[in-house]
Phi, psi and omega in degrees: 000122183290332184249038180302320181294322183293316182294322180292321175299307179293319176293321182295306182297322178283330173293324179290322174302311181302312181309313186296311180300314176307314181291317177300310186269008175061041167270155175276107193296319181302324174295326177293325177291327171299312171306311180299315178296323176298320184298311181288332182278334185284343166095000178256134179271167173066206186288340175298326175290327175298307182306310181306308178303309177312294183308317182281323169298319187289324178298322177297318178303312181296316174299326175292318172304312178303321179293312179299312185284326178292319179293334181288350180273357189236142179285314190283136173297343185294333171304305178305318179299311180296315180300321179299310184299311182295320177298315179299318172296319180300319184298324180285320183292315183305341184289357175289346184254129183325300190285355183245014193280353176258095184307307183307329179298322179289317173300329182287325183287321182292318184291317180301320180293318180290324177293336179261013175063027178083007178287085185300326186296332180260339177280307188305300190301322186290319182292321176296312177299325172300324171302314180292327177300310182298315180300320175297313173311314183296315179300311181298321176298311179310312175299319172301318183291328185285340180282340181294125181305136179284140181258143176290133176270134176272000000 
């Protein structure tokens, strides 16, 4: 990667800034990094990438909530297993729709929700901020690359 230094600087500076912001606003920093990772992994640049990251992550949060809420109505853990299977299939099938086409993003949102024990109030804001963090990193990287002196081609 030709611009590794610019990527490293923007990622390092903004990661540190994110940790400080997360601390001040009592956001779960590692969930923000999951949202950021979704932005970079999903393949679309710009704000379109943010929307894709948000839609897929939030769909995963929904499926996790459905599993958790649905499973609580039943005594047997078998219901939770069945709901997990149905939600897993749904996360794959929903990828037929444009904004939900990045299957790992749904799984990331789902896993973050499970890791937080279904605490949506702490999961959602951090995931949303994470998508913006990734976008900010890409913008800062582009700015740093534009400052790089152009070399003359022979």
